[in-house]
N, C-alpha and C positions, 0 to 999 in steps of 0.2 A: 318650131318644125324643130324635131332633135336631131343634130347632124350625128352622121353615121361614123365608126371609127374611120383613118383612114386604113383605103385599099389594097393599095396596093404592098404597104407595111405590116399589114395583115396577114395578105394573103403569102409575103415573104414568111412570115416566122411560123405560122401552120400548114407549110404546106406538107412538111412531113409530120402534122401531130399526131398519127398514132403511131411516130412505132417511137422507139425506147432507144434514141438517139445521140445522147449527151454528148457534149463537148468530151474528147480524150485527155482533158487538164481539169477537170471537173475535181480531181480530188487534190491538185496542185491549189487549182484556185480559194478552196475551201480552207485547204492549211497557210494559205496567205490570208484570210480574212479572219481566222479564229485563231491567230497566230496566241499565245499567251490570252486567251479569254476561255473560260472555263463556263462563267454561268452568268447571266446580264439580270438584272430587275428593273420594275417599274412601280416604283413605290406609290400606292394611292390610287395605278391604273389599273383598266382593264383592256389588255389587247385585244388584234382582233386577228382574224386569221388570211394569209395568203394562199393563192392558187398557180400552183408551178406546172406548165403546163408546155411551154414551148421547150422547142429541142435542143437549147443552149441554157437552159436555165436550170435553176438547182436549188435543193432546200438550203439552206444553213444552222437556225433554230429552232428546234418547234416549242410549242408551249401543247396543254393539253384541254380534251372536248370531252368530256367522258372520259372512258378509256382509250381514248385515241390521241395520235399527236397527227398537229396541225402547224405547217409553217407560220412562226412568226417573225423568221428573217427570212427573205431568199434573195437570188442574184441570179444574174442573167449575161451573155454576152448578147451585145444587139448592132451587127454590124460590125463595123469598126470600134464601135463604145461600147459599156459597160453601165448596166442598171441597178441597183441595191433597193429591197422595200422591207419597210418594216410595218408592224403591226398596230404603233402606238409613238407617237410626238415624243411621250413622257419617258421612253428609255435614255432621252439625252437633252434631258431637265436637267436644272442646278441641282438635285439630290441627287438624283439616277446617277448620274455623273461621277459622286464620290464614291459609287463603285469602282473601282480600279479596272473590273473588266468594261467595262459601261462603256468608259473612256479608252480602254484600249480599243472596243472594235469597233468607235467614231474613228480614231485614227489608222487603224486597219482600211477601214471604208476608205477614207479618202487617199490610202496610198493605193488600193486596187484600183479605185478608178480615174486615177490620175494618167489622164492623155498621154501616148508614149511619146518619151523626149521631151516631156516637160518635165524640169526638175521642183522646179515650185510653184503649180501650177492656182490658178487665181477659184477661191474656193466661195461662190454666190449663197449666202444665207438669207432666205425669207422665212421670215416670223419664227429665228430658233432663237434658244436663251442664249444668253450672255456668257452660260457658261460653257455652253459648248461650242462658241466663239472663242472662249479662251482656252478651251482644250485643245483644238486644232491649232490655231497660234502658236502654241507651247511643241507643238512638231514642224513649225520652220514652214510652214504655209503661212499663204497672200488668203487672208479673209475677209470678204467685204459684204457687209449688212446693205441687203437692196429691199426692194418691194416688190410685189406683181406688177407695180405699173411700169417697171423700169424692163421688164424680162425681155425685152428689145434689144435692147446695148446688150445684156445677157450672152443672148444669141448671136449675138456678131461676134464673139469672144471665143477661145474655148477652154476648158475647163471642166468644173465639178458646180453641179446646182443642187442643193439641199433645199431639199420643200416642205410644203405638209400636203395631204391627202386633200384638200379643200382651195391650194392658193391659188390655183387659178381659176376657178367655179365661174368667174362672171368672164373669161376672157378663153372659153374652149381652143378655140383658135392658136392660142398662141401654146395651149398643153400641146394641138399635135404637132404645133412648132418644136416641141423640147424633143417630141419623141423621134423626129427625123434630125433632130441636132444629135442628140446621144449618136445614131448609129451612123453619125460622121467620124466618130472618133473622141465624140466628149461623156461625162460619165453623172449619174445623176442618182438622187438619193431622196425616199417619195416615204413619209412616215405616216400613220394614223389609224385608227379603229373605225372602218366602216362602219360598222352596227352605232358607230355614235354617228357618222356621219348621216345614214337612215333616219334617225330621231332627231334630228334636226333638219330634216330637209324633204318631212313628208310628203309621200306622191311623188320623187323626183326619182329619173333614172340611174341606179347605181353604174351602171355599164356606161352609159353616152351622156354622164352630168358629170360624173363627179373628177376633179384633177387628176385623181391619182391611178383612176383606171382607160382615163383617158389616154396618159403618157405610157399605162405601162403593160398594157395589152397589147397592142403591138409590138412589145419587148418581151412577150412572153410570160409574164406575170400578171396576177389579179387579187384585188383587194374584194373578199369576200365578207361576208356579217355574221360571223360568226361570234363569238368570245370565249376566249380562251382561260382559262387558268393556269398557273404558276406550278413546277412540281414541286414536291416534299422540300423545304425551305424559304422558298417565295422564290424560284428563279427559274428561269428559262435557257433551256441548255438544246446542245446539237447532237453528236457523238455517231456512227454506226447505226445500231440498232434505233435510236430515236427515229433520225431520219426516213426508214426504211420505208417505203410504199406511203410516202408523204406528195411525190409529183402524181398527178392529176392522172399522164398517159400510162406511170409503172401502174397505178391502181388499176385503172381499166383494162391493161394487159393482164394483169393478172386475175382478172375475174371473169374476161371472156377466155383464157385458159381452162379455168374452173368451170365454166359454164360447159364446156366443152369437152370434159372428163378427163384433161392435163395438166390439173394443178390440182390438188387439194389445201384447201386454205382455212386455217384450224380458227375454235373462236373467236381467238384477238388478231387472228391478221382478217377473217371475214366484216371485224366489228372498224377495223383499220381504215380498209376496203371501203366499206357502204359509207363511212363519215366521209371521207377524202372526196369519192364519187358527189357526194348529196353537196358537199362546198364547193365541188367545181361547178357544178350545174346551177349552184346561186349568180353567176356570171357565164359560164363558155355558152351555158344553153340561148342566149343572145348573143353572141358574137361570134359562133365558132360552130357553125353547124355541120361539118364532120362529126363534128365530136359528139355532139348532142343527136344523131344518126345514129352512131354508134350506141350511147345510151340506152338509144329508146329501142333499137334491135336486139336488146339482154333483157328488154324490159313485155314483148310483146307474148301476151297471154299470160302472163305468171305474175302480175302486180295487180291482183282484182282482191286483195283485203283494203278494209276500212279499218281505221283507226277509231276505239271506243274504249272504255274505261276498264272493262272488264276484259278484252282483248287487245291491249298497247302494240302497236309497229314498233320491234327492235331493229338494231343492227343486225340483230341475222335473219332478217328476213331483206336483203339489198335489191331485191326485185320492186316489192311493194312499196319502199323508201321512193326510189330509181320513181317509179313512175308518178308516186303524188311530187315529187317537184316537177315532171314534165307537164303533169296535167296540170299543174298550176298557172307555169308557164307559159300552157297553150292560152288557158283562161284568158290571162293578160293582154293576149295580143285578140282575141276574138272581140266581134263586134257586139252591143249590147243585146241583139235580137237574138245570136245564137249561144248567149251564158245555159246551159244547162246545171240542173239542181244536181252540186254533185253530193253522192251516195255517199259519206256520212254526216251530208249538214240536218238530216233529221234525227242521228243522236245528237249533235252539239252544233252550233247554236240550241237547235231543236225546231219543232215542225209547226208548224201555223194549221188547229183544227182544219179538216177536211171542208167542213161546212162554212169556213170561215168567209164574210162579203169582203172584198176590196173595196173602198173607199176613198171618195175623193175629197179632203179636207183642206181650207186654206188656214194659215198661220202666220200669227203676225213675229217679227223677232228682232229684237231690238241690239243691232249690229256696236252698239260700243261697248257692249260686255263681249272681249275676243274669247276663241276658243270655243270647246264644243256646246251645242244648246241643243237638246233632246226636244223632237218632234211629236214625244207620241204617237209614233208612229213605229210600227217591223217591218219589214223588205224580204217578202216571203224570197226562199232559196230558189233562182233560177225563171225568178218573174221579172218584168220589164215595171217599174214604176216612174213615172214623168216629172216632172217637176217645173211648171211655167215662173216666170221669173217680171219684174219691172224691169225695163232696161237698164234702170238703175245698177241694179243688181250683179249686173253683168258684166260689169267696169269694174269689181271692187274685190277680185282673189280672194271667194268665197270659193267654199267647197266642200261636199258632200260626205260623209262618211258612215257607212253600212256596218254596223258591229261597234263596241267601245274596247273590243275583246285586242288589240296590238301587239301582245307578246309574239312573240313567232320561237317557233320548238324545235327548227331545223336541226339545231346542235346538240339535241339531247339523246340522249342513246334509245329512251322509250318515248314514243307518242302517244298519249289518250283522246289526241283531238288531233284532228288537221292541223300540223303547225301554220299556219298562217290563214286567219279565216275574218279579218278584215278588212276592208275595199276600200279605195280613195278614189271620188272624182271632184273632177273641178265643175264648175257651172259654168256649161260654156257659151249660153245663150238666154234668150226668153223660153226656150224650150229646149231642157239636156232630160235623156232618157239615160237611167242608170239599172244594172242589174249585176246580182251576186250569186255567182254557184252556191255560198254558205247561208247566203241571206242575213238578216242582225237589223237592232236597232237603228234607226234614221236618224244624222245629227247635219247640223251643221255648223262647220267648223268656220269658223270667223276669225279673219289676220290682228294682229293689232294693229291698232290706231286706224280702224275701217272709222269713216267718216260717212259712211250712208245711210246712218238713223235707222230706222224703225221700217222693216223690208217686208212685204205681203208675198208667200209662196202659195200655191195651189200646189197640190199632191195627190197623183193620180194612181191610184191601183195595190196601195199599201194597206195594213191594216192597222188595228187601233191596239196600241198597247199600254201597259198602267203608267201612270208619271202622276207623280204628287208633286206640284210646287208650292212651299212654304208659302205662305200668306196669297197665293192665286183659289189657290182648291181647300176647300173643306171638307173636314171629317165626314161630314154629311154624304157630302157627293162620292167620296172617296169609296166610300160603304157599298155606296146606296150603287154605282154603276162602273169607277174607273178601276178597282181593283181586279173588275173580272174580264176587262179586256184581255183579248184572244192571244196575243203574243205572247211568248214565251221569256221575255226579258224587260223588265220593268226599269222604272225611272224613279230614284225621288229626291228630291231639289229644296234644299233647305240655301240658305242665304250666302252662304260662305262653307259649304260642303255639296256636294253631288254621290248619288251610289246608284253603280249599275247593278243589282243582283238578278237571279232566276227568280219568276212571277210566281214560282212555284212557295217564296219566302215569304211575298207578303200574302197571298190569297186572304190569310185570317190576322192580318196587320189591324186591329180598329183606331188606332190611333198614331197614324203618321206628324200628322201636327206635334207630338212630343217628341215624338222618335227626332228629328231634323232637329226640335228646339236645342236636344243632346246636342245632336254633330255640330249643330254652329257655336251653340258655348265650346267644346271643342277649340274650336277653329279662333274665340276669340281669346281663350287660355293660351292659343299657340304664337298666336299675334301679339297679347297680351308680353310673356315669355323673354319670347325672343328680339321686344322691340324691333320688329320687323314692319315694316312698310307695307300694308293693306295694299294685297295684288287688285288687279280690275277685273280675275273673274274668280271662280269657285272655285276649290281643290276637288278633288276626284279621287275615287274608289272605285274599285273595279273587282267582283269575286269573276272568275274563272276555274274553271276545270284542269289545268296545268299550266303553270307561270315558266316564267323562262328562265328563272334562277331562283334558287331559296326558297323561303318560305312564304315570306313576301318581298315586295321589293316596291321602292321607293320611286319618283315618276307622276306624270299624268297622264294616266291616272296614278294611284299608287295601285299595286295588284298583288290579288290577296289569292289562294285557294277559296272554292268552293266549300269546304265544309264548316265555311266562319256566315257562311249566307244568312245564316236565321241569327246567329248574332249578332249580324249589323242593321236586325233590325227589331231587337228583343230588347225594348229600354231598358226592361227592370233587368236584369244583366248585367249593359251598358253601364247603368249609374249603382249597382254594385259594388260592396265592399273586396269582391273578390279580385282584385289590379288586373292579374296577372290574366284574366282574360282579355285586359284591352293593353295590356304592352307593345304588342305588337302595334297593334292600330297606330298610339303613341309614337312607336318607336320611328314608324317608315314617314308618318307625317314629320318627326323630328329632322331627318333626312333630308326631308326639302326645304329644310330655313337653314341649314348648315353654313355657314360661312368662311371662307379659309381664315381669316385675321384670330378665329379660336378655332380653327379646329388643325390641331397639329397635325403630321401625317400617322402615328399611331391611333390617333383622335377619330377615326371614320367611323367604326361601333361606337365613340363612348360621347361626345357631345350629341348626339342625336337623341341617346338614350335621359340624358338631361331632362328631355321632355317626357321622357317617361315616366322618370319620376316625380317631377312637378304635375304630371296629370293626373296619376295615381292616386298621387296622396290629394292631391285637389280637388279631383272628381269621384275618384272611387275611395278615398280616408283610410287609405293604405301606406304611411309610412315605412316598412319594412313589410318585405315578403310578397310584392307585386313580383320580381321573377325567383324562381329556385335561385338561383345563382346573388341577391341581393335580400337572403333572409339574416337574421341576426347574425347567429353561427358562422354561415361566409362569408358574411362583412367580417367578425371578429377574429377570423379567422387567416384572412388578410393582412388587419390591421395590426396581429399580432407579428408576422414574417416579415413588414415592414419596420417595426418598431424597435425588432429586435437584433434588425442589420439594416437601419437607414444608412440610404447610399448607397450601401453593396452593390446591389443591381440599377439595372430602367428601368424600373416597377412600375412604371408610368405607360412603357411600352409592351409591359409582358402579357397581357392579354387583356380585354375589354374593360375588364371586372376590377383589376385594381386600379386603373384612373377610376375610375366610375366611384368607386369606394372613395377615392383621393375627393372628389369634391363632392361625395357626402359627406362626410367629417367636414368641410367648409360649409356646409349646407345648415347642419345640425350646429353650428357656433351662430353662424352669422343672416342663415336667413335664404329664401331664394331675391332679396331687391337686389345685394351686390353683384347678382351673378344678369338679372336684367340691366344693369345699370352700365358694366361690363361690358354688354352687346350693345347698347346706345354709343358709349364712345365708340366701339371701332365700326359701327354704322356710319354715323358723321363725323369720321377722318377724312380730314384731303386725303387725296388719292397717296401725294407725297409721301404723306407720313405712316403710309401701311407700314407693317412689316413686312421685308422682302425675303425673310430666309426664315429658316425654322427658327436658330437661333436668335431672333430678333423676336418671333412669335413665344417665344418664353421670356424673355426679356419683358416686353409692354405688359404680358399676363402679370407677372412680378409688379411690376411696377402700378399697371392702374389696379389689380384687384389691392393690392395693398393699400394703395390709394385711399381705397374705397371702404372698404372695412375699419381702415382705422388702425391695421394691424403689419408688423413685418413677417410676410408670410415664406423669407428667404430659406428660412431654415430648414421647416414643414417641406414646400416644397424639392427641395434635394434632398431629403428622404428617403421619395420617393422618385429619384434618380435623376432629377429636371436636371439642366445643365443651365450656366448663364453666363451670358460673356463678364469679362473683368469689368470690374466697376456699375453693372445692373443693378445694383442694390444701395445706389447711392442715393440716391430719392426717398428711398424707405427704411434707410440704417437708424435713421432717429424714432420712429415707430414702436411700439412696445411689440417686442416679441412676443409670434402667438405659436405654440403650436396644443393640440389635442387632448383635454385633461384624462390624468389617467395613460399618456399616450407608452407608458413602459408596461 
C-alpha cells in the first residue's frame, strides 16, 4: 500500500498555497545563496525541473524548457529549518566542482542551511562524490560520509543532510522523518533529475515513492519530470528576469487574473505560465487538492482541443494543455471498468477498424528473457482486456504494458499527439483486468533474473496485431494472414533486435526474414566492434509521431520519428551504399553501448559515432561521406586546421566532428581492430584499475592504444589539445612516433 504524505506537515505548508505570500526576506536569502555565483554547470548531465509552490519557497537558478524558464535549484524555509533542492546530482560531481561557481554554490548552500547557533555543523553526505566532501571540508565544515542504513543516527543529531532523490526509496518512513527533522531547525539538500528516476522506476509513483518528493513536498518544493536545457554557453543561471513567473502560485495567479481580464499576458509570458503550470500539475494534482481545483476551474469548458499532427497544441493554448494534464491524472485513478477512450486515441496511436472481432488467445512466454515481450495483440482504446495467468506467474513481479511509445511530451512547446499514451499494469492475480484510454500493442514486461520459466497467459478481448518472429514465423505465414492483422501497430522481432512500426509500414512487406536478418547483423557487428558482453534481451527501436528530445534518441527502446517507418522495413535501402540512411540508426545504438572509461566528457556524441563509421563502412560500403560532416572535404578542412596549429586549441572538445576526425585518421592507419582491443581491455579491467578522472582517462587511452598499435601517439593526441599527466608517456616513449602521412 502506498503511504500518503504526512498530512499534518502538508496542511501547514499548503494552507495558503493560493496566495502570493513569500517571506519578506526572500531577496536576502537568494543573495546569500547566490553570492559570487553566476553560472553553474553539469557536464554531461541533463537536469530535471523543480516545482516551487510553498509560501516560503523560492526559485534560485533556472534552466530552459523550450522557450520557458523552469527552476533547477530552489530553496524554502520549513518551520525553523531550511531545504535546498537541485535538479541533478552531477552539479556537485568531481568535474562540475572544478567550475568555481559550482563549488561556491555548494559552500553557500551549507552556510545558509546551517542551524542557527551552530558554528561548525555536522554535514552528513549520503552517496555524494569525494570532491563534494573536499569542497565542503575546505570551508571548515565537519563532513561525515554515511549511508541510508545509518539515517536514524543522523536524525538524532543536528546539522545538514545531503542526499540524492532516491537515497531513502527503500525506507520512505525515514524520508518522512527527515521532513519533520528539518522543520525542527535542521537543513537538507536533495538532488536528482526526476525524469531519470521515472525511467528506472517504471510504474512507480513519483509523488509518493520517490525520496525527493517524500521529503520536499511537505516543505514546499517538488521534483517534476521535465528535462532542462542549459542557456547559451552551457550553464544554468538566476537573475530577476530569469526567475520571474517560475513559482507555481505566481503562474496560477497570473493566469487567473488574465482569464478575468485583469491582466494581459504577452505570448512569451503565456508560454512561461503554461509551462510552469504544466510542470506543477505533474506533482501537485496528486498532492495538493486545492491547487488542482483552481486549475480545473480555469479549464472548465475551455480545453476541448485534441493534439494532432496538423493541429498541434502549443503553449499559446494553456487551457487545452492544462485540461490534458487533468484528464491524464484522472485516468490514472479510475478503475479499469470506467476508463473511456480518449478523444485523440483514434488519431494516435490509432483506431481499430469498427468490424474487428475481439479474440481470446493463449500465449506462451519464456520469462528467462527479460524486458518486453510482444504478444501479437492490440488493446483497443477504452476497452477492458482480461488476462488470466497461473498462480506461478503472480509471484514473479510481471507487468503488462499497453503501447511501446514511452516518450512523454509534457515539456515540449508543441504536442502533435497526446503527451503520454503508454500505460503500465502490474499482474495482480490469476485474473487481471486492464484498460487504456489510448490503446496500444500489448507487451508482457519481465524483470531481470525471473525464474518463472515458460508461462501461458490467456488474453480475452484484444485484437490481433501484425507480429513477425524470426525463426518462428515463415514468410508464407506472414504474407498469407499475419501482416493483414487489424491492429494499427506491428512488431518485427529478430534474435537481437525488435522494431515497433505502424502497421501501414509493413502491409506490403514480403520478406521480413531478410529484413530482420539485416537488423540482427547490425547487432552482431555492434557486439563485435564494442567487445561488449551479449545482453540477455534484444535491443529495441520504436517509431513515434513525436519523441521527447532530438531527431532520435537512445534507450530502451531507441526512439525515432515516423518519417523513417518505411525505411526501417526496406532492406534494399538499409543495405544500400548511401550510408547517411543508416547513420542515425547506428548512432543511437552506439549510445546504448558507450562506456565511461573510453567516453570522455566531450565525447558523448563522439564514441557512439565510432559505430556509425564502422557500421556504414561495414554494412553500407561507405568509407567517407556517410554523413554530411564526414565528407572528404570536411575531414580535410578539420585536419588542416589542427595540423597548421597543433595543440593551440582543445580541438578534441571543439565540436563532435573534430574528435571523430581524430579517430578516423587513426582508423585509416591502424584499422578497427585496435579500437575493439582497447574496448576489451577496458571491459576486463578490475574496478580498482579503471580511470577515476578525466586526466586518467586521457592517460590510459594514450598508454593502451599506443601499446596496442605499436606506435607512440603522444604527439598526435597532443596536437588535438589532449593533455596528459606528467610521465603518462613513460611506458610508450620507446615506441616509434606516429603522425599521419602528409600531416602538414
